[in-house]
C-alpha positions as CSV (number, residue, x, y, z in Angstrom):
1,M,-156.9,44.4,288.0
2,K,-154.4,45.5,290.4
3,I,-151.9,42.7,289.9
4,E,-152.0,43.6,285.5
5,Q,-151.7,47.3,286.5
6,D,-148.7,46.4,289.1
7,I,-146.9,44.3,286.6
8,I,-147.3,46.7,283.9
9,S,-145.8,49.6,286.5
10,E,-142.8,46.9,286.8
11,K,-142.6,46.7,283.1
12,F,-142.2,50.0,282.7
13,S,-140.1,50.8,285.4
14,E,-138.0,47.4,284.0
15,L,-138.0,49.3,280.2
16,R,-137.0,52.6,281.6
17,S,-134.0,51.3,283.8
18,L,-132.9,49.3,280.7
19,I,-132.9,52.4,278.5
20,V,-131.3,54.2,281.2
21,E,-128.4,51.7,281.4
22,Y,-127.8,51.6,277.6
23,A,-128.0,55.2,277.0
24,K,-124.7,55.0,279.4
25,Q,-122.9,52.3,277.7
26,E,-123.6,53.7,274.3
27,I,-123.4,57.9,274.9
28,R,-121.5,58.3,278.6
29,D,-118.7,55.9,278.1
30,P,-117.2,56.5,274.9
31,L,-117.8,60.3,275.3
32,K,-115.1,59.4,278.1
33,A,-113.0,57.9,275.9
34,L,-113.0,60.5,273.4
35,T,-112.3,63.1,276.0
36,K,-109.6,61.1,277.4
37,W,-108.1,61.0,273.6
38,L,-108.6,64.5,272.5
39,S,-107.1,66.1,276.1
40,L,-104.0,63.6,275.5
41,G,-103.5,64.8,271.5
42,L,-103.9,68.3,272.4
43,L,-101.3,68.1,275.2
44,G,-99.4,66.2,273.1
45,M,-99.4,69.0,270.2
46,L,-98.8,71.7,272.7
47,F,-95.7,70.1,273.6
48,L,-94.1,69.6,270.2
49,S,-95.2,73.0,269.0
50,V,-93.4,74.7,272.3
51,G,-90.5,72.3,271.4
52,A,-90.5,73.3,267.4
53,G,-90.5,77.0,268.8
54,L,-88.0,76.6,271.2
55,G,-85.8,74.9,268.1
56,A,-86.3,77.2,266.1
57,L,-85.1,79.9,268.5
58,G,-81.7,77.6,268.9
59,I,-81.0,77.5,265.8
60,L,-82.1,80.9,265.2
61,R,-79.6,82.0,268.1
62,L,-76.7,79.8,266.6
63,L,-76.6,81.2,263.0
64,Q,-77.0,84.7,264.3
65,N,-74.1,84.0,266.9
66,E,-71.8,81.6,265.5
67,V,-71.5,82.1,261.5
68,S,-69.8,85.7,260.9
69,L,-71.3,85.3,256.8
70,F,-74.5,86.6,257.8
71,D,-73.3,89.8,260.0
72,D,-74.4,93.5,258.2
73,S,-76.3,93.4,255.8
74,L,-77.0,89.4,255.1
75,S,-78.7,89.9,259.0
76,F,-81.7,88.7,257.5
77,I,-80.8,85.0,256.2
78,P,-81.0,83.6,259.5
79,Y,-84.6,84.0,259.5
80,V,-85.5,82.9,256.5
81,L,-83.5,79.8,256.9
82,V,-85.4,78.9,259.9
83,F,-88.8,80.0,258.7
84,V,-88.2,77.7,255.8
85,T,-87.2,74.9,258.5
86,L,-90.2,75.8,260.3
87,L,-92.3,75.2,256.9
88,F,-90.7,72.3,255.8
89,V,-91.0,70.6,259.5
90,I,-95.1,71.7,259.0
91,G,-94.6,70.0,255.6
92,I,-93.7,66.5,256.6
93,S,-96.0,66.7,259.3
94,L,-98.8,67.4,257.3
95,K,-98.2,64.7,254.6
96,A,-97.8,62.4,257.6
97,L,-101.2,63.0,258.7
98,R,-102.5,62.8,255.4
99,K,-100.6,59.0,255.1
100,G,-101.8,58.1,258.6
101,Q,-106.3,59.0,257.6
């Protein structure tokens, strides 16, 4: 009777450790990989956004300072051109994103 209880206790202990190891393998490890992938993606998005913003600002300053056509009553045109350019870049990015799916 005592030996049977020890065997049953040992089997339950083995089953518990097997379930814990399986849960670690199937839940924790994929979550670690997902977290790493997501953090690198967000960091890349941040860098690309900052780069696009600084590039747009540079183009705006270039148009304002170097092109004399945009003086006085046409001073709003550089803003419109930069805005349209950014919309174009966003459109191309979304198209590429959808194509990748």
